[in-house]
C-alpha positions in Angstrom: -12.8 -9.0 -7.4 -10.4 -6.3 -6.4 -6.3 -6.7 -6.7 -4.5 -5.4 -4.1 -0.7 -5.3 -4.2 0.7 -5.1 -0.2 4.2 -4.2 -0.4 6.5 -4.2 2.8 9.9 -5.7 3.5 8.5 -7.8 6.6 6.9 -10.8 5.7 5.1 -11.0 9.1 3.6 -7.7 8.1 2.6 -8.4 4.8 1.0 -11.6 6.4 -0.7 -9.9 9.1 -2.1 -6.9 6.7 -3.4 -9.7 4.1 -5.3 -11.1 7.1 -6.6 -8.0 8.0 -7.4 -6.7 4.8 -8.9 -10.5 3.4 -11.3 -10.0 6.6 -12.5 -6.7 5.0 -12.5 -8.2 1.2 -13.2 -11.7 1.2 -13.5 -11.9 -2.8 -9.6 -9.6 -3.0 -7.2 -11.0 -4.8 -3.6 -10.6 -3.7 0.1 -9.3 -5.0 2.7 -9.6 -2.6 6.2 -7.7 -2.8 9.3 -7.1 -0.3 10.9 -4.4 -1.9 10.1 -1.8 -4.3 12.0 -3.3 -7.2 9.8 -6.4 -6.6 6.7 -4.6 -6.6 7.6 -3.0 -9.6 8.4 -6.1 -11.1 5.1 -7.6 -10.2 2.9 -4.2 -11.0 4.8 -4.9 -15.0 2.7 -8.0 -15.2 -1.1 -7.3 -13.5 -3.2 -5.0 -13.0 -3.7 -4.1 -9.8 -6.7 -1.4 -7.9 -5.2 -1.1 -4.5 -1.2 -0.7 -3.2 -0.8 -0.8 0.9 3.1 0.2 0.8 5.3 0.4 4.0 7.5 3.0 4.0 10.7 2.5 5.4 12.5 -0.5 3.0 15.8 -1.5 2.4 17.2 0.6 -1.2 14.0 3.2 -2.2 11.1 4.2 0.2 7.5 3.4 -0.1 7.2 7.2 -1.3 9.7 6.3 -3.7 7.6 3.6 -5.2 4.0 5.6 -5.1 6.2 8.0 -7.5 7.2 5.6 -9.9 3.2 3.9 -9.5 1.6 7.4 -10.1 3.5 7.5 -13.3 3.0 3.6 -14.5 -0.6 3.0 -13.0 -2.2 6.4 -12.3 -5.8 5.1 -11.4 -4.3 3.1 -8.8 -5.5 3.8 -4.9 -2.5 4.0 -3.1 -1.8 4.1 0.9 1.1 4.5 2.8 1.1 2.0 6.1 3.8 3.2 8.2 4.8 3.4 11.7 6.7 6.5 10.5 4.1 9.2 11.7 6.4 12.6 10.7 4.5 15.3 9.5 6.8 15.3 6.7 6.0 11.9 5.4 2.3 12.2 5.7 2.2 15.6 3.7 4.3 13.9 1.0 2.1 10.5 1.0 -1.2 12.9 0.8 0.8 15.0 -1.8 1.1 11.6 -3.9 -2.8 11.4 -3.6 -2.2 8.4 -0.6 -4.4 7.5 1.9 -2.1 7.5 5.4 -2.6 4.5 7.6 -0.5 4.3 10.8 1.0 0.9 12.3 -0.1 -1.0 13.6 -3.4 -0.5 11.0 -6.9 0.3 12.7 -9.3 -1.8 11.2 -11.8 1.6 10.7 -9.2 3.0 8.9 -8.0 0.1 6.9 -11.8 -0.2 5.6 -12.3 3.3 4.8 -9.4 3.0 2.2 -9.8 -0.4 0.7 -13.7 0.8 0.5 -12.9 3.8 -1.0 -14.1 6.3 1.3 -10.6 7.3 2.4 -9.3 10.6 1.5 
């Protein structure tokens, strides 16, 4: 059973993403956070397999969280799920070894990430 962290400052976005991921991975366990600091706190007490992270959040970006996770949990597969599709953001995400999932998430792209077939 994979443990999946969903990080987005929008509760509605977290619920929507959770619903989509549940359809792909019905046996998944979910952890949620509404900020980078909350996510780091959640991760400190749990072993996660995947993280789907929004880019735009108060105080710190999702890419800053990804940098921290690369240090503290290097084996976690990460995806940046955002409406911010600037080339620089996508390139930085890819340089961190993250999958990129544009919002609104496409089921095929999300499935590829969850199943491990996404770059």
